[in-house]
N, C-alpha and C positions, 0 to 999 in steps of 0.2 A: 238190567237187560244185558244179555249175552249175545254177541255177534260171532258167528262161525264162518270163517272164510276157507274154502277148500281150493286145492290146486293139485296138479299132477295127472289129471285125467288125459285121455288121448286114445289113439288107435294103435294096436299092436297085433302082430301075428301070433297065432297059437304057439305056446311055448316061451313066449317072451315075458318081459317083466315091466311093471310100472310101480311107481311109488306115489301114493296119495298123501297129502299133508293137510292138516286142519289146524288153524290157529284160532283160539278163543280170545276175545277181547271184550272191552266194556266192563261189566260187572263180573269179572272172571274169577274172583275169589270164591272159595267154598264149593268149587266144582268137584263133585265126587267121582263121577264116571264120564268118560268120553269114549267114543267109538264110531263105528261105521255101519250103516245099513245100506241095502241096495234094493232097487225096484225096477222091474221090467213092465212094459205095458200089459195090462190084464192080469197081473199078479200082485199079491200082497207084498208090502215092504217087509224085508226080512233082515234080521241081525246078521252081520258078517263077523264082527269082532268088537270087543269092548275091553276097556282097561280101567281099573279103579285108581284112586289116589294112592293106594298101597301097591300098585303095579300088579294086581291080580288080573289075569287075562282070561277071556272066554272067547271061543271061536265056534263058528258054525262047522258042523261036521264036513261040509262040502269043501271047506278051505283049509282044514287042518293039515299041517305039513307043507303047505304052499304059501300061506300068508303069515306075516308076522306083524303084530301091532306093538308099537313102542310109544312111550310118553315122556316128554321133556317139558315139565311144568304144565302149561296150558296149550301145548302143541302136541299133536299126535301124528304119527307116521304109520301108514299101512304099506308095508312092502309086499307086493304081490308078485310071486314067481310062478313059473310054469302055468301061465294063464291059459284058460280054455274058452272056447266060444260061449259056453254056458255062464261064464263070468261077466259077459256083457250086460251092462245095466247102468242106470244112473245111481251113483254112490252118494249118500248123504252123510255128512258128519253130524254127530249127535252128542249132546252134553246134558248131564243132569246136575242141576244146581238147586239146592234147598227144595227138592221135591218137584221142581219145574223142569220140563224137557224143552230143549232148544234144538233147532235144526238149521243146517246150512242150506244153501240154495241147490246143491247138487252138482256133481261133476260127472261127465259122460265117460264111460269106459267101454270101448269097442274092441272085441277080440275077433279077428278074422281067421278062418280055417285055411 
C-alpha cells in the first residue's frame, strides 16, 4: 500500500506562486510515475503534470511555461508560478506502482483575482 501526503496548498492572489509537495510512503518501491491532477466541482479530474522515474515530464497545455514538476526519489514538487483564477481547484497527488494507481486526499488551491 502506498500513502500519499500532500502539502503546500493555500490561497494566493493572481500572479502569485505556490509550491505543492507530495511524499510517497509505505510500499514506495517500484513507483514508476508520480504527478498531480486537479478537479473543480462539476468538472472531470484532469492531469496537471506527471513525471516518470526517468524524469520524463508531461504537462497540461494550460500550465506549460508556468508550472514545473520535479522529483526527488519518492517526493514530487509542483512549483506553480503566475497563478490564475482558473487554476483554482483541489489538487490530488497521484502515483502509479506496478499498474495500480494511488491518490492523495487532495489539497485546496484558491487563486483570487
